[in-house]
C-alpha positions in Angstrom: -10.6 -4.8 14.3 -9.7 -6.4 11.0 -6.4 -5.3 9.6 -6.6 -3.9 6.1 -4.1 -4.1 3.3 -2.3 -0.9 2.3 -2.5 0.6 -1.2 -0.1 3.2 -2.8 -2.3 5.2 -5.1 -2.0 8.4 -7.2 -3.1 11.5 -5.3 -3.6 15.1 -6.3 -0.6 16.1 -4.3 1.6 13.2 -5.5 1.1 9.7 -4.0 -0.9 8.4 -1.1 -1.0 5.4 1.2 -4.5 4.3 1.9 -6.0 1.4 3.8 -8.2 -0.9 1.7 -11.8 0.4 1.7 -10.8 3.8 3.2 -11.6 7.0 1.4 -9.0 9.0 3.4 -5.3 8.8 2.9 -3.2 7.5 5.8 -0.3 9.7 4.4 0.5 11.7 1.3 4.0 11.9 -0.3 5.6 13.8 -3.1 7.1 10.7 -4.8 5.8 7.2 -5.3 9.0 5.8 -3.7 8.3 7.7 -0.5 4.8 6.4 -0.5 5.9 2.8 -1.1 8.4 3.0 1.8 5.7 4.4 4.1 3.1 1.8 3.0 5.6 -1.0 3.3 6.4 0.0 6.9 2.7 0.1 7.8 2.1 -3.3 6.1 5.0 -4.8 8.0 3.7 -3.5 11.3 0.2 -4.7 10.7 1.3 -7.9 9.0 -0.8 -7.3 5.9 -0.3 -6.8 2.2 1.0 -3.8 0.2 -0.4 -3.1 -3.2 1.3 -0.5 -5.4 -0.8 1.0 -8.1 0.4 2.8 -11.3 -0.8 6.2 -12.5 -3.5 4.3 -14.5 -4.9 2.8 -11.2 -3.9 -0.8 -12.1 -1.9 -2.8 -9.5 1.7 -3.1 -10.7 3.3 -4.6 -7.6 2.2 -6.6 -4.5 4.1 -7.3 -1.4 2.9 -9.6 1.4 3.9 -9.1 5.1 1.3 -11.4 6.6 1.3 -14.8 8.1 0.6 -16.6 4.8 3.0 -19.5 4.5 2.7 -19.3 0.7 2.8 -15.5 0.0 2.2 -14.3 -3.6 5.3 -13.8 -5.7 5.9 -10.6 -7.6 
């Protein structure tokens, strides 16, 4: 099974963590900070990337936890 990057996205109940390509949320949180913390933990465990989206849907932050020797900066 291929590991998927995690995305923090706006959700009708606050903020959600969702695996790339998935329609269902892995978890839903009241605040973006809670969702980022949860998404970061999943990304660390799976050694993937975390993408944080703003309310407008655009990626505003990226955090790599993979094996890439040259991870993206900021």
